VOMAR-108424 format. One record per residue (C-alpha): residue in one letter; z, x, y. Coordinates in steps of 0.1 Angstrom, whole numbers, plus 5000, padded with zeros to 4 digits. Layout:
// residues N
aZXY
...
// end
This chain:
// residues 732
m177171565600
l175171555631
k172771265633
r169271255644
d166470995651
e163371115637
k160370975647
t156671095632
l153771095657
s150071075651
n149371455654
g151871525626
r155071635649
i157671535642
s160371475671
w164071485670
r166371345696
w169871485688
a173271355694
a174871495723
t177371655698
a174371875691
v173371955724
a177172065731
a176972295698
a173572425712
t175172575742
l177572785723
v177373145727
a178373315699
c174873465690
g174873265657
g177473465643
d179773175636
i181173075603
m180472665611
p179372435583
s175872515575
n174872165586
h175672225617
l173572405644
p174572745645
r176172865676
g174073015703
f171072845691
t168872555711
d166872375683
l163272355695
g161872095668
m159872085640
t156072045632
a154471965602
y151372165589
p150071965561
a146472135558
t145272205524
a141672285531
v140272545557
s138972415589
t138972545626
g142772525627
s142572415664
t145372135660
a148572125641
a147371855620
t144672105607
q147072405600
d149172535574
l152372745575
l150573065563
t146773095575
g146972855608
g144472655585
i141772905586
g142673015549
k141973355532
t138173405546
g139073305584
l142073555582
g139573785572
g136673715595
a136273695632
v138773595659
p138873215661
t137873065693
y139472855719
a138172535733
d139172665768
p140073045764
v141973045801
n144072755787
p144672765748
t146972495734
a150172605716
a148572505686
e145472755691
l147973025701
r149972975669
r146772975649
n145573305664
a149073445666
l149373425628
y145773555628
s146573855647
n149973945633
y148873905599
r145774165604
g148074375624
i149974495596
l147474495571
d144274605563
p141974305562
t138874455546
a137874365509
n137174765504
g140274845513
g141974565490
y142074245506
g141473965485
t141974175453
l145274405458
y146874145483
g145873825502
p146473505505
n144373415474
i146773605451
t149273375434
a152973495431
d152473615395
g149573815409
q146773645398
v143473695418
t141773335427
a138873215444
a141272995464
e141772995503
g145773005496
l146572735523
v150472665522
p151372345534
g154372255548
r156872235577
e157972455603
y161272455625
r161872655656
g164872765673
v165872995700
l169173195701
d170373305733
d173773475745
g174273225774
t172473425799
g168973295793
r167573625790
k168173715753
q165773435737
t165573525702
m163273305683
v163573195651
v161073005631
v161872855594
q158772785574
l159872535544
p156872475520
d156072175502
s156572335471
f160372435479
d162472365448
r165772245457
n166972345423
r166172675428
a166772715465
c165973045480
v165373195514
v163073525525
l163873675556
g161173835577
p162174005611
s159374115630
s157674495627
g157374675657
s157774455691
r156274175676
g156773805680
v158273565658
y155473565635
g155273955630
a156373945594
i153973675583
g151873915564
t154574035545
a157873845542
g156073515551
e153373555524
w155673675497
g158173405502
l155873135507
k154273215475
k157473175457
g158372845471
c160872975492
a162072895527
v160773175551
a162973245583
l161073455607
t162773605637
d161473875665
a164973985665
g164974005705
k161774135707
g158473965711
v155373905736
g157273845768
l155173945795
h155973865832
n152873945853
l154774005889
s151973975909
d151573595903
d155173555887
t153773385856
v155473435823
n155273355786
k156873015776
l158972975743
d155472805726
g153473105738
t151672925766
r151773065802
a153372895833
t154973015866
r158573135863
t159472865883
d157872575862
a158972745830
g162772725838
s164672715805
l161772755784
s160573085798
f160473385770
f161473635792
a161273685830
a162474025848
r165674025868
l164274075903
s164873815932
d161473655953
a162173925979
a162374185953
r159674135934
a157374095969
a158674415976
y157874595945
n154274405943
t153674555976
a154674925964
f153274885930
p150874605929
n149574475896
r152574565873
i153874385843
a157174375828
i157674375794
k160674215772
h161474475747
a161574745777
h162874545804
s164774255794
q168074475800
q169474355767
n168774695748
p167574405719
e167874705688
k171574685688
d171174315682
w168574345654
g170774315624
n172874045637
d169773805651
t168673875614
l171673715600
a171773445623
a168073395612
v170073315577
r172573075594
y169472885606
a167572845580
l170472695560
y171472455587
v167272355581
l167472345547
n170972095551
q169271885579
r166071815559
y167671735522
g171371655532
t172471315526
e175571075531
a177271175498
d176171535498
p175771675535
v175472035530
p173672065495
f172672425505
t175372725507
k174873095504
a176773035470
n173672835456
t171072965475
l169173325468
v168473525501
l166073805499
a165873995531
g162374205535
s160274345561
a158574685575
s159174925600
n161474755629
g161474475605
g162974695577
a165174835602
a166574485609
v167174385571
l168874715566
r171174665596
a171974295586
a172974415550
e175374655566
l176774355588
d176774135564
t180374105556
d180173725546
g177773785515
l174773585530
i172173835518
d171673925482
g169074165480
v166874365502
v163374525505
a162774785534
s159374955540
e158675215560
p161975155579
v163675295611
t166975425598
e168875525633
m170975785615
p174575795625
t174876145614
r172776475607
q175976625590
g176676615555
y173376585533
t170476805526
i166776695518
s165076935495
v161376895487
g159877085459
g162977315463
q162577355500
i164877245524
a163877015547
p164877135584
n166476915613
a166676555594
g167976265604
r167376245641
a167175935661
l163875765669
a164275835706
e164776205697
y161576255678
t159576015695
t159976155729
y159776505712
g156476475695
n155076315727
i155376645744
y153876875716
q151676665695
p148576685718
c148677045718
a149577105680
a146276875672
l144277175681
a146177395657
s143477535626
d146077385601
a145677065618
a141977095630
l139476825620
s135676875621
e134376515616
t133476235639
s135775965633
i138975805646
f141276005626
n139976295648
y140676095681
i141576405703
g138376575689
l136476325709
t134676385742
a137376465774
m140276435748
t140076795736
a139776915774
r143276735780
a144576845750
e143977215763
a145477135793
r148277005778
c148777355758
s148677525789
g150977315806
l153577405779
a152677735778
a153477795815
k156677635813
g157977855785
l157877575757
v155077725735
v153978125732
g150378245730
t147378345751
t144878145736
t144777765727
a144977855692
e148078055696
r149677785717
a148377495695
a149877675658
h153277745681
a153377365689
l152477265654
e155477505642
k157777335664
l156877005651
r157577125615
l160677255624
y161976915646
g161376765610
w157776645605
t155876815571
r152976955567
d151676615553
n151776495588
d149776805601
r146476605607
m148276315614
h149176415648
n145676375661
a145276015657
h148875925661
y149076075696
g145275945707
l145775595696
g149075605721
n152175575699
g153975875715
p153475785754
i153975395746
l157275415726
s158575695746
a158275515776
m159575155762
y162475285741
t164175505767
m163875165789
a165174975764
y167875165755
g168975255794
r168874865799
f166574975829
g164874705850
v161174705859
e161974805895
a163175125879
n160275275873
l162175535845
c160475865847
r157675715873
t156275515846
s155175125847
f153174905827
a149974755839
a146374665830
a143874965837
n140075025838
t138175265822
a138875535852
g142775465845
e143075295876
v145674985877
v143774645879
p144574285876
a145174165844
a142473955831
a143473565831
t142173555796
a144073815783
l147373655798
a146273355789
q146073475749
s148773755749
f151073525728
a148473565702
t146873905709
a149374115723
n152174275700
g154974345722
t154174685734
a152174835764
n148974885738
g146774805760
t146574415755
p146874355784
a149374645799
t149375005789
v151375305801
i150975385838
y152475725854
n152775615891
d152875965902
s149476095889
l148176335914
g145276115932
g147075765923
a148575585895
r146475635859
s147075515827
w148675755805
p145175915788
l143776015823
a147276105839
v147176435862
s150476595862
p151676695897
s153277045881
t150177125869
g147376955889
v145476875859
a144776605834
d146776655806
f148176305793
g150876325816
l153176645807
d155776595837
n156276245822
a156776325789
l159276605795
c161476365816
q161476095786
h162776365766
a165376495792
l166676115792
v167576125755
t168876535756
g170276505789
v168976835794
d165676935815
t163377005788
a161577295806
t164377485820
g167277415796
f169677335826
n171877025823
l170676695845
s172376635879
d172476365906
s169276475921
s167176575891
v164376355877
p165676185854
t168976205869
q172376255845
a173475905849
q169775795839
s170275985804
d173975865801
a172575515800
v170075595780
r172275785752
a174775515756
g172075295745
i171175475717
s174875495705
e174675135703
v171675105678
l172875365651
h173075215615
s176175305589
a174175355557
k176975165542
l175474895521
r178574815500
g176574825467
k173774525477
p170674585460
t168174765480
i164974915478
i163375135504
v159475185504
a158275465525
g154775675529
r154876025525
s152376095557
d154175885577
a153976035612
l155175775632
v158475735614
p158776055594
v160676015562
n162876325564
h164576155597
n164575805582
a163775695540
r165075995528
a167976095553
y168675715548
t168875735508
v171076055508
l173775975531
n174075635515
r174675755479
s177575975500
l179175685516
d178475435486
g179075655458
s177775655423
g178075245429
t174875225451
r172175025442
l169975165466
r166675315451
y163775495468
i160275455465
e157975735480
v154175695479
v152075965482
n148875955505
a150375655523
q151175645560
h152975385584
f149775185595
d147874985567
a146174825598
f144375155607
l143075195571
p139775045583
f139475335609
s136875585599
g138675925588
f141875665577
d139775485551
t138875795530
r142675935531
f145275715526
v145875395506
p147875095513
l151575105513
h151574695515
p151074655476
y154174855470
f156074625494
n155174345475
q155974495443
a159374595453
m159874215465
d159174145428
a161174405412
m163974265435
w163673905428
v163573995390
h166674165395
l168373875415
r167273595393
n167073765360
g169274035360
g166374305355
a167074655362
l166274805392
p163775085392
a164775425398
s164175625426
q160775795421
v157475945440
v154675745432
r151175935430
a148575725447
t145175845452
p142775825483
r139175615481
g137675945494
g133875905505
q132475935540
p134575865572
g133775515578
a132275415546
a135075495518
p134175295486
a136174995476
i139775045461
t140574985428
a144074905412
a143975275395
q144575415429
v147275225438
p149275275404
p152775085401
f156275255402
v157875255367
a161175175358
a161875535344
p159575785359
i158776085339
t160476405352
g158276525376
n158176215396
a161876135394
i163876145427
e167476275422
v169876175444
s173576285444
d176676325469
g174976495499
l171776605485
i168376425474
r165976615453
i162176505460
p159376665438
n156576785454
// end
């Protein structure tokens, strides 16, 4: 057993000085995939130590001693309130950044408003058995941090294991929470984190190789593993991410493209998605190691193993993808059950299965994320102007209907028509054709009005740029499809990122180019580089959201010039070689849909326009049935009037139309817990008919429990989802 010298410091932090044997173990580079005894540091990991977070009463949470595991010391009220402040905004401490990262990541995936259900349907004040209390919900305990690398210093996957004081050694459990989206290590704190801590389980959070890694190329500063900033030289091995550029290459790039920012998920040249499953499994091993280090004795050095520790993996979106992929790869039997909310499923095939909805066959099901995202990025702004998608209200839901956005969407329709990609002589006709093309590509009529805000809020441009870069393993200097990332002013011009934005980025950024602080920049925009909303395409000469860049990104995925239909070449933009690299990367991230009977619940919102159910949840469910047969224990819950972003529900227009999906994630976790602990039956696959809040945009009335009815053990015929070999039947 590895020995340690433990010393408790006055600030509650505990310093570990590991023996030389531990250091040697930490340098092994099998990405945590070893079968070492679980009281040894898993291969590929470096242990970053443990900090106690003992707080049981609300405070400012400015130090570790005043923080807890779940809320950073600010409690339920703080998570629902204003952004916590820093003593020095340009030089935040690691403790302050942790507190604010918990704050922003919690709110980044949930609706934190009382009218939306925070504090009544979900929240820190609600007990594990669903009782609404007046408590602030602080969870004291210890937090262990480790980083997993592959020996290159570029992978740097963060894992945090939270061990609450309420952990019961006699009923040991671990809840896995890989982050959603591109978020950092606390990205699943509001989903798996909160649920697991309330159950008294150890919670293993991981960024799965994504996270907030911003390399500001102009001053050569980076995020460190603890979230603080430093120059790349000063950060050294504690750098979370730095672009693979020599000083000379960086200087040359800065001259040609000043003030650009490299982003880890896009520019690490690791294709992190290919490792999401293995990184999640590595987090289990690290959690077992932590438990045995904490509770092991000379007489019993390994009290916790996979045989006596219940492991439940649950998360949302990309985190949902990670837990499914981990389950597929789990030949060692580490994971006992899985809950995946609105997961990206990266289908391995589009053949051999059919999706029937209300008796109608869904077309083109089972496409990969890069396919439908880059396709939607071309047509969504034009389709938003179609009569079936039209909105008259003034709201965020009608984002493209605001000010100059409409003119740019009309220009997108004109540009598509000029290239023969839509037909019609009027904007209305062209928009109707664009919308029909989206329907034929796998979106449903439930998504018709979602394309507006979905595109206007930047999802298409951001993901189309980031994921093609990631899949092809392109560095920042490649400027793939003449695209880069930087801060921009209101005119769309590239500007230096603000010092405070960079300093606080670990807490405020979500790992994407969402404008905090970097946004998507089209370098070839006429008149000079511009952010995507204001870009002027060279081929059209008008502001059209960068049609040329969108066409280029889809061509990377298909290998064909989107406008002409001709094959790419060595001289085309993009080149054939670039497309080959992207498509090779996509092949690395495909799921298998083989769960080998592992109990699994998938939850999805029918109106999800970001991760459409025909390409993901529905397709995965039916393919799994064909592969695992009648013995499958996968169940699918589809919620009507729910969509991908619960965090958007406070926005005007979203508030009146959609219900939160999060209560169904919690219910699915509860159902899986009962199944694993007590042998309770899994619910049957079913449609849940939730009811929106209604009212006026921006002023929807408070939601009630009746509007989000629970799924049931055995649904009525009209709500039952039938799954057989090669066919899934879903009622309207």
